[in-house]
N, C-alpha and C positions, 0 to 999 in steps of 0.2 A: 262215325263222324265225331270230330272233337273240335273244341274251341281253338282258335289260333293262339290264344294265350297259353295253351298246353303243349304246343309243338316245340320241340327242342331246337336250339340254335344249330344251323347247318343243314336242317332238313328242307326238302322241297315238297310242296304240296299244291293241290288244286282247290280253289275256293268253291265250295258247294252252295252256300247262300250267305247273305249279309242282311242284317236287320239292325236298326238303331236310329239315331237322330237323323232326321231327313237332310239337314244341311251337311253333316259329315258324310253320309252316304252319297249325296250328290257330288261332293268334292271328290271322293274316291272314284266314282264312276266317270267323272270328267277327266280323270287321269287314266282311263281305260282299265281300272280295277273293277272287275265284276265277276259274277258267277262264271266258272270255267277258266278263270285266269290262273296261270301258273306263277307261283311265288316261291321265294326262298327266305327262310327265317335267318337273319344275320345275328340277332342278339335278343335275348330275353332278359328282362330286368324287373325289379320291383315296380317301377313306374310305367312300364309298357314294353312294347315289342318293336324291333326295327326289322323291316323286311325289304327285299329287293324284288322288283318286278321289271323285267326288261332292263333298261339302263337307268331306272329311277330307284331311289331309296326313300322309304317312308318310315316315320316314327309314329307309332300308334299308341295311344293311351290304353291302360288296362281295360277300361270300360268299352272301348271300341274293339279291341282284340278279342274280348270275350263274346262279342256279338257276331263275329265272323267265324263261320264253321267251315272246316276243311276236311 
């Protein structure tokens, strides 16, 4: 298991667990991003991670991406 912030761009992975700020986690879960979700990392940068899940794209800050394990 590794942090989402460590996954290379272009890789697909499954979310194993998420932990962090309650408001951020509720926002992600309201968009159907939860444990067991399949995601693809589109881009990794110094400021964060851009992912795709289904037809949606999300930009996650470093602190959020580090708390999502895949």
